[in-house]
N, C-alpha and C positions, 0 to 999 in steps of 0.2 A: 433428435440435435445431430448435426452434420458433423462428420469425423472432421471437418476445416474449423470447428470453433478453438477460438483462442481468448483466453480467458486472462480479466485485470481485477484486482480487489488490492486495497489498502488498508493502513489503520485497524486492525485487530487489536493491539498495543496490550499480546498475552504479558500478564504478570501484574498488569496494574491494580489485582485487586486479589483477595484472598485467594487460595485453591479451590475452598468451599464455594465462595460468592461467583467465582469465573466458571467452575465446573459447567456449566448449562451452554454458555455462549463459546466454551471451547469444543466441546462435544460437537456443535451445530458447525463450526469452522472443520471439523475435522470430519464430518459425513461430507460438506463440500469438497473439502481436498479430495477424498476417494470417490467421489463422482465425477471430479475432473480427470483422472485415472483412467476413465472408462471413456470420456468424450471428447477430449480435446487434444489439439494437436501444440498448443505450449500453453504455459501459464505464467502470466506477470504480475510477481509480487510489487508493490509500487510503494513500497515504503511502509513501516512503522509498523508489522509484523507483531516486534515486539515491543512491548513499552522500556526495554533497555535491556540491550544486547553487550557484552564485552565479550573477549577471549583471552583468557589468561595465555600462557604459554603452555601449560598442562591442565588445563581447565576451562571448561563452559558452563555458562548458566542450566544447571541439571534439571529447574522447574520446567523447561520446553522440550524435554527428551519425547513425549508422546506428539507434537507437531513436528519434531524434526524426522520421525518414522514416517509421520502421514507425508511430507514432504519427500522422503525417501521412497515411499511406494510409487509415488509420479513419477521418478525418475527411473525406478527399475522397470514400467510401464514403456519405459522409450520417451519419454513426453519429456522437451526440455524445459526447465525453470529459470526466468531471469528475474533476479533480484534485485533491486533498486534501493539501496540504503533511502531510510529517510532521516527527517531530524532527533527522532527519539533511536535507532538503530544504526546510524552510519557507523558504529565501530564494529561490522561486519567484517569478520577476518577470512583465514584460510580455511577454518574448519568447512563450512557450508559448500567452499569451492574443492575443497581436496578430499572430503568426506562423503559428501553426497554429490558431488558433479552438478552443483549449481552455478550459472555463472553470474557473479555480484558485480554489479556495475554502479555510479556513482552520477551524478548529475542528471541531463535528459537523453532518453533515449529516441534515434530518429528511426523510424521501422518503415518498411514496405511491406505491405500484408494484404494479399487478397486484392489487389489493386490501388489500395487505399495509402497513402503518406501520412503516419501516425509521427505524433511527437508527445512524448511520455514522460513523466516528471513528476516527484512527490508532490511538489507543491509550493512546497518553503521556500520564501525568499524571493517572490516571483514577482510581488506587488511591491509598490512604493512605501518608503516608510520602514517603519523594524529595523532601524540602522543599528539598536544594541544588540539584536538577534545575529544580523548578521555579523558584527565584530565576533561575538561570544561562539557563532559556528566556525567563522577562523580559528578562532583559538583551540579551540576543543577537538579540530582534527589535525592541530600540529601533531606530528609525531613526537616530539618531545613532551607536548601534553598527553599522551598514548601512552609514554614508556612510566612518566612519572603514575600517572594513575595504576600501570601494573603492582608499584610499589605495597598498593595497600590488599590486603587479606581479602581474597571473595567475601567472605562472612561480612566484610566491613565495606567495600566498594560496591556491591550488588543492591546491600539495601539503602545506602546512600544515594545514588544513583535513581533508584525507583521513587525516592522520597523527591527530588527534583523534577524527575518526568511527571509526576502526578501533579505538582504545582503548574508547570507549562503545558499539561493537557488538558485541565480541567479552566485553566484560564480561555483556552482558545475555543474549547466546546460552548461555553456562554455567551459569544458573539453573534451576533446575527448576519448571516450570511446574505454581502452585499453582490449578486451575482452579475449586474450589467457591468458592474467594475473590474469584476474576474475576466468577461469577455473583452473588455477594453484592453487590459495590461497584462493578460496571460493570454487569450486565443486569438486576438484579433492581429498581433504582431506573426505569433506562427503561422495566421492563414496567408498572410502578405506574401511570408518567405516561401508560400507554396505547401504547405501542408494541410489535409482536410479532414484529419481528425486530432483535437489535443484532448488529452487524458490526465487527471491529476486527483492527487488525493489531498491528503494533511488537512482540509478545512472542515470534515466530520459530518458534513451536509453533503444532500444529494441534489444536484442541479443539473441540468442538461439545456444546450441551445443549439437549437439547430436552424442553420439559415444555408440557400442554396448549396445543397449538397455538403455543405460542411459542418460537422459536428465536433459539440464542446461538453465534456463529460465531466463532472466533479462525481468520484468516486463513493463517496458516503465513509460509512465504517462499518465494523464487526462488533460495537459496542451498543448501539441502538437501531441501525439500519438493516445489517447484515447483506448488504447490496453488493454488487458487482457488474463488471460490464461483459460482455461476450461480444466478437468479432465474428460472426457467421455470413458467408456468402457477400463479403463486402459491405454489410448492415452492422452499424456498432447497435448494440441496445442495453439497456441497463435493467436488473433483473434484481431480485430479492429471495434468497435463500428462506425458504418455510418451510417446517415440516417434513423436511429431508427433499425435496421437491423446489426448482427454481418456480417464480411467479414474474412475469415480467409486466414493468411499467407500464407497457403499451397497451394494457388492457383496465385500462380504467383509474392508474394512476395507483398501482397499488401500497407503492411506497409514498406514505400519508403526507409527507412533509416535502414530497418532491415538487420543484419549484421548476418550470420551462419557460424558456422565453424561444419566440421564434421569428 
């Protein structure tokens, strides 16, 4: 692995299950993060690392202590981390920035890395329709709404949000991915703007579309797929973390439900 490798992953939704049920995949994610500290120049968390995150003025969700430590080890190794809020963890606040040195961003990232022009977004709200979600998104991100939520004690607010998040996530997981539609509505407009790679999460399926030197990648998740993308030497690849080591999708489609169009 080249020291110029840049990693992208999304949708671990930590906290979505009981600690016992989640222990195995959480451990798998931590092993991946520890490996990143040894082989990356940057890490991009493309949203929904947590199934819910909310920072009270003097408290954060204690459930995610070990994951925060894993991110801290990457930062102490001198590797920058950019955290792009998703639709489940958009209430990311000052803690990750001030205590861990993580750059927290909202919306789309436009990057120039290794001679490539990348457009990176969590993926929510990008396709036509779903007006109800788009209205709800504006309401929930309103500072007044955030202030009112802080009035709830953490022991009430966090379980309540977890229940709501679970209903939203399971509804989306059950849907069939319409890859060609995502290409038309998300990737093609960004290619027309001059980007040559588009990376999104959110949909919990793994998908890639490649044409004339342009790449569109849907990252999958860390619930069923344990997948991520790596940009190395200007080449964007999808890989799966398995048994403590990466496996590339280029070697026979190791991601069993990987859908590819070219």
